C-alpha positions in Angstrom: -119.9 -115.0 -3.4 -121.1 -112.8 -0.6 -119.6 -109.4 0.1 -120.6 -106.1 1.9 -119.1 -102.8 0.7 -119.7 -99.1 0.9 -122.0 -97.8 -1.8 -119.9 -94.7 -2.6 -116.8 -96.8 -3.0 -118.6 -99.2 -5.2 -120.1 -96.5 -7.3 -116.8 -94.8 -7.8 -115.1 -98.1 -8.8 -117.9 -99.0 -11.3 -117.7 -95.5 -12.9 -113.9 -95.9 -13.4 -113.9 -99.4 -14.9 -117.0 -98.7 -17.0 -114.8 -96.6 -19.3 -113.4 -99.8 -20.6 -116.7 -101.5 -21.4 -117.0 -102.5 -25.0 -119.5 -100.6 -27.2 -121.1 -102.1 -30.3 -119.5 -105.5 -29.8 -120.6 -108.9 -31.1 -119.5 -110.5 -27.8 -122.0 -109.5 -25.1 -119.7 -110.5 -22.2 -117.4 -107.6 -23.1 -120.3 -105.3 -22.0 -120.0 -106.7 -18.5 -118.0 -105.9 -15.4 -116.3 -108.7 -13.6 -116.5 -108.7 -9.8 -114.0 -110.7 -7.7 -114.4 -111.0 -3.9 -111.4 -112.3 -2.0 -109.7 -111.7 1.3 -110.7 -108.2 2.3 -111.4 -106.6 -1.0 -113.7 -106.5 -4.0 -112.0 -106.0 -7.4 -113.8 -104.9 -10.5 -112.6 -105.5 -14.1 -113.7 -104.3 -17.5 -112.2 -104.6 -20.9 -112.9 -104.1 -24.6 -109.8 -106.1 -25.5 -108.0 -102.8 -26.4 -108.0 -101.3 -22.9 -108.6 -102.9 -19.5 -109.3 -101.1 -16.2 -109.1 -102.8 -12.8 -110.2 -101.1 -9.5 -109.9 -102.6 -6.0 -112.0 -101.4 -3.0 -112.1 -102.5 0.6 -114.9 -104.9 1.5 -116.1 -107.4 4.0 -115.9 -110.7 2.2 -118.2 -113.3 3.8 -117.8 -115.7 1.0 -115.2 -115.5 -1.8 -116.3 -115.8 -5.4 -116.8 -113.9 -8.7 -119.3 -113.1 -11.4 -119.8 -110.9 -14.4 -122.7 -108.4 -14.3 -124.1 -106.3 -17.2 -121.9 -103.2 -17.0 -124.2 -100.3 -18.1 -127.1 -101.4 -16.0 -125.0 -102.1 -12.9 -123.3 -98.7 -13.2 -126.7 -96.9 -13.4 -128.0 -99.0 -10.5 -125.3 -98.6 -7.9 -124.8 -94.9 -8.5 -128.2 -94.4 -7.0 -127.0 -96.2 -3.8 -124.0 -94.1 -2.8 -125.3 -93.4 0.7 -125.9 -97.1 1.5 -124.1 -100.2 2.7 -124.5 -102.7 -0.1 -124.6 -106.5 0.2 -123.8 -108.5 -3.0 -124.7 -112.2 -3.0 -124.4 -114.6 -5.9 -127.0 -117.4 -5.8 -126.9 -120.9 -7.4 -128.8 -119.6 -10.4 -126.1 -117.1 -11.2 -128.3 -114.2 -10.2 -126.6 -111.4 -8.2 -128.7 -110.2 -5.3 -128.1 -106.5 -4.4 -129.4 -105.7 -0.9 -129.5 -102.2 0.7 -131.5 -101.0 3.7 -134.8 -103.0 3.5 -134.7 -103.4 -0.3 -133.3 -105.9 -2.7 -132.7 -106.3 -6.5 -131.5 -109.1 -8.7 -129.3 -109.1 -11.8 -128.8 -112.0 -14.2 -125.1 -112.5 -14.7 -123.1 -113.4 -17.8 -121.3 -116.7 -18.2 -118.1 -115.9 -16.3 -116.1 -118.5 -18.4 -116.5 -116.3 -21.4 -114.9 -113.2 -19.9 -111.3 -112.8 -21.1 -108.4 -113.1 -18.8 -106.7 -109.8 -18.0 -103.0 -110.4 -17.6 -101.0 -108.3 -15.2 -97.7 -106.7 -16.3 -96.3 -106.3 -12.8 -93.2 -108.3 -13.7 -92.4 -106.3 -16.7 -89.7 -103.5 -16.9 -91.0 -100.1 -15.8 -90.4 -96.5 -15.2 -91.5 -94.2 -12.3 -93.1 -90.8 -12.8 -95.4 -88.6 -10.7 -99.1 -88.6 -11.4 -98.9 -84.9 -12.2 -95.9 -85.5 -14.5 -97.7 -88.2 -16.5 -100.9 -86.2 -16.8 -99.0 -83.1 -18.0 -97.0 -84.9 -20.6 -100.1 -86.6 -22.0 -102.2 -83.4 -22.0 -99.4 -81.4 -23.7 -99.2 -83.8 -26.6 -102.5 -85.6 -27.1 -104.5 -82.7 -28.7 -102.7 -83.1 -32.0 -103.3 -86.9 -32.5 -104.9 -87.9 -35.8 -108.6 -88.6 -35.8 -109.1 -90.1 -39.3 -108.3 -93.7 -40.3 -106.0 -92.8 -43.3 -102.9 -93.4 -41.2 -103.9 -95.6 -38.2 -100.5 -95.3 -36.6 -101.0 -91.5 -36.1 -104.1 -92.3 -33.9 -101.6 -93.1 -31.2 -99.0 -91.2 -29.2 -95.3 -92.2 -29.4 -93.8 -92.8 -25.9 -90.0 -92.7 -25.9 -88.7 -93.8 -22.6 -85.1 -93.0 -21.5 -83.2 -93.2 -18.3 -84.3 -89.8 -17.1 -86.9 -88.4 -19.6 -90.2 -89.5 -21.1 -91.0 -88.0 -24.5 -94.6 -88.0 -25.9 -95.0 -87.2 -29.6 -98.2 -86.9 -31.7 -99.0 -85.7 -35.2 -102.1 -85.5 -37.4 -100.1 -84.6 -40.5 -100.7 -80.9 -40.2 -99.0 -80.3 -36.9 -96.7 -82.1 -34.5 -96.4 -82.0 -30.8 -93.4 -83.1 -28.6 -93.7 -82.9 -24.8 -91.0 -84.0 -22.3 -91.2 -84.9 -18.6 -88.5 -85.9 -16.2 -88.7 -89.4 -14.8 -88.1 -90.3 -11.1 -86.4 -93.5 -12.2 -86.3 -96.0 -15.1 -84.9 -99.5 -15.7 -86.0 -99.5 -19.3 -85.1 -97.6 -22.5 -87.8 -98.3 -25.2 -90.4 -96.7 -27.4 -94.0 -97.7 -27.9 -97.2 -96.2 -29.5 -100.2 -95.8 -27.1 -103.7 -95.5 -28.5 -105.3 -92.0 -28.1 -108.4 -93.5 -26.4 -106.3 -95.3 -23.8 -104.2 -92.2 -23.0 -107.3 -90.0 -22.6 -108.8 -92.5 -20.1 -105.5 -92.7 -18.2 -105.3 -89.0 -18.0 -108.8 -88.8 -16.4 -107.7 -91.2 -13.7 -104.6 -89.2 -12.8 -104.5 -86.3 -10.3 -102.1 -83.4 -9.8 -100.2 -84.9 -7.0 -96.5 -85.7 -6.8 -97.3 -89.3 -5.9 -94.9 -91.6 -7.9 -96.6 -94.3 -10.0 -95.1 -97.1 -12.0 -95.7 -97.6 -15.8 -94.9 -101.0 -17.1 -94.1 -101.9 -20.8 -94.0 -105.4 -22.1 -94.2 -106.5 -25.8 -97.5 -105.2 -27.0 -98.9 -103.9 -23.8 -98.5 -101.0 -21.4 -99.8 -100.8 -17.8 -100.2 -97.8 -15.5 -100.3 -98.8 -11.9 -102.2 -96.4 -9.6 -102.1 -98.8 -6.6 -105.8 -99.6 -6.3 -106.4 -98.9 -9.9 -104.6 -100.4 -12.9 -105.0 -99.6 -16.6 -103.7 -102.0 -19.2 -103.7 -101.0 -22.9 -102.8 -102.8 -26.1 -100.1 -100.9 -28.0 -100.3 -100.0 -31.7 -97.9 -101.8 -34.1 -96.1 -100.0 -36.8 -93.5 -97.3 -37.5 -94.2 -93.7 -36.3 -93.1 -90.6 -38.0 -89.4 -89.8 -38.0 -90.1 -86.7 -36.0 -86.5 -85.8 -35.2 -85.9 -85.3 -39.0 -88.9 -83.2 -39.3 -88.0 -80.9 -36.4 -84.3 -80.7 -37.3 -85.2 -79.6 -40.9 -87.3 -76.6 -39.7 -85.3 -73.4 -40.3 -85.4 -70.3 -38.1 -85.0 -67.3 -40.3 -87.4 -65.3 -38.1 -87.8 -65.6 -34.3 -90.5 -63.9 -32.3 -90.9 -63.7 -28.5 -94.4 -62.9 -27.5 -96.6 -62.9 -24.4 -98.6 -66.2 -24.6 -101.8 -64.9 -23.0 -101.9 -61.8 -25.3 -101.5 -64.0 -28.4 -104.1 -66.5 -27.1 -106.7 -63.8 -26.3 -106.1 -62.2 -29.8 -106.5 -65.6 -31.6 -109.6 -66.5 -29.7 -111.2 -63.2 -30.7 -110.0 -63.7 -34.3 -111.4 -67.2 -34.4 -114.9 -66.0 -33.7 -114.9 -64.7 -37.3 -113.1 -67.7 -38.8 -115.7 -70.1 -37.4 -118.3 -68.2 -39.4 -116.3 -68.6 -42.6 -115.2 -71.9 -44.2 -111.4 -71.7 -43.8 -110.6 -71.0 -40.1 -107.7 -68.9 -41.4 -105.8 -66.2 -39.5 -102.9 -64.1 -41.0 -99.8 -63.1 -39.1 -98.0 -60.0 -40.4 -94.7 -59.8 -38.5 -92.4 -56.8 -38.5 -90.5 -54.5 -36.1 -93.8 -52.8 -35.5 -95.3 -55.9 -33.9 -97.4 -58.9 -34.8 -100.6 -58.1 -36.6 -103.3 -60.8 -36.3 -105.9 -60.5 -39.1 -109.1 -62.5 -39.7 -111.9 -62.0 -42.2 -115.3 -63.3 -43.0 -118.5 -62.1 -44.8 -119.7 -60.3 -41.7 -116.5 -58.3 -41.0 -112.8 -58.4 -40.1 -110.6 -58.2 -37.0 -107.1 -56.7 -36.8 -105.1 -56.8 -33.6 -101.5 -55.7 -33.0 -99.4 -57.4 -30.3 -96.0 -56.2 -29.1 -93.1 -58.6 -29.8 -89.4 -59.0 -29.7 -88.3 -59.7 -33.3 -85.1 -61.3 -34.5 -84.7 -61.8 -38.2 -86.6 -60.6 -41.2 -90.3 -59.6 -41.7 -92.8 -62.3 -42.7 -96.5 -62.6 -43.6 -97.9 -66.1 -43.0 -101.3 -67.7 -42.5 -102.4 -70.6 -40.2 -105.4 -72.6 -39.1 -106.5 -70.7 -36.0 -107.5 -73.9 -34.2 -104.0 -75.4 -34.5 -102.4 -72.4 -32.8 -105.1 -72.2 -30.1 -104.8 -75.9 -29.2 -101.0 -75.5 -28.6 -101.2 -72.2 -26.7 -103.9 -73.6 -24.3 -101.6 -76.2 -22.9 -98.5 -73.9 -22.6 -97.9 -72.6 -19.1 -95.0 -70.2 -19.8 -95.7 -66.4 -19.7 -93.6 -65.9 -22.9 -93.0 -68.2 -25.8 -90.7 -68.2 -28.9 -92.2 -68.7 -32.3 -89.7 -69.6 -35.1 -90.6 -69.0 -38.8 -88.8 -69.7 -42.1 -90.9 -69.0 -45.2 -94.6 -68.6 -46.0 -94.8 -72.2 -47.0 -92.7 -73.8 -44.3 -93.9 -74.8 -40.8 -93.3 -72.7 -37.7 -92.3 -74.0 -34.3 -93.4 -72.9 -30.8 -90.9 -73.4 -28.0 -90.1 -72.0 -24.6 -88.0 -68.9 -24.6 -85.2 -70.7 -22.8 -84.0 -73.0 -25.7 -81.9 -75.2 -23.4 -85.0 -76.3 -21.5 -87.4 -77.3 -24.3 -90.2 -79.1 -22.3 -92.2 -78.9 -25.5 -92.0 -78.2 -29.2 -95.1 -77.6 -31.4 -94.8 -77.6 -35.1 -97.6 -76.1 -37.2 -97.9 -76.1 -41.0 -99.1 -72.9 -42.6 -101.9 -72.4 -45.0 -100.8 -71.2 -48.4 -102.7 -68.2 -49.7 -102.7 -66.1 -52.9 -101.6 -62.6 -52.2 
């Protein structure tokens, strides 16, 4: 193998695929990055067997070939060479020579035969969505994914793919998030559960453009094709929450329309006190006079009143401040609707226009002794 490429392109590619390098593995080759030089490109691969990332860059290929280099070291090395033209040459001893300007370094490569094959899903069924749309639907749902191992299936995000809409659903048992995004096209109707880690890495690779990308689903795998970058993730197996039953059972005895930024600012100030305490609790007192947000700790208390439009009866209810803040930070609407039932039943946050529910957030209250 002998190839010449731009240092900045190589560094960017190595940084992207390095997110899939295995950590704390008993198989050292999974800590490597595979380089494949063919035709007019250099393709980099990395995988931890759960997520695989592939990145292709343009290169002058003088001799086709491949090798597997130690990932972490190679990443640190090439990011110091972004202003140089780099020549990569694999010798007969399986050492990779890295030449730049008048300097040269050598890296001992892994046994390439031990590196796992990364199968492409390009022949699978797929749907099309803009980069911005996929990024938005991920970010509007992923914050409420479970982080503990008590229910492993909740450490993933449910994707429900229809002919025209993608739904993303997550829950940690205390809250539930549902986000919707319109698809550009789809030849598949299916559901799958994507691991939290994989979705977070996919989100980082997406931009805010209207460029349409394809997402492929096949058996236990999902692939996001960003043209020169491909991400393949293994899917979680199991049955997700029956979220439709949960959402349909939430009553709406009290509905409040409130300015989202005003509520967000008030809760951020209130949470300054709750972080000092042990319960992270804020109390909502809702009446025709407004929404009174109250927080207390051993160093003081905060009370703030916000103007609202109220429909229904008065209610006093308490929540974990973080759960509300996480939801409000991803909402872009100027006004939101919050629906309540009783002190012990969950509330839901939706857009004011009920016919266009791009999101629904359900949050369980904290029971308190009056």
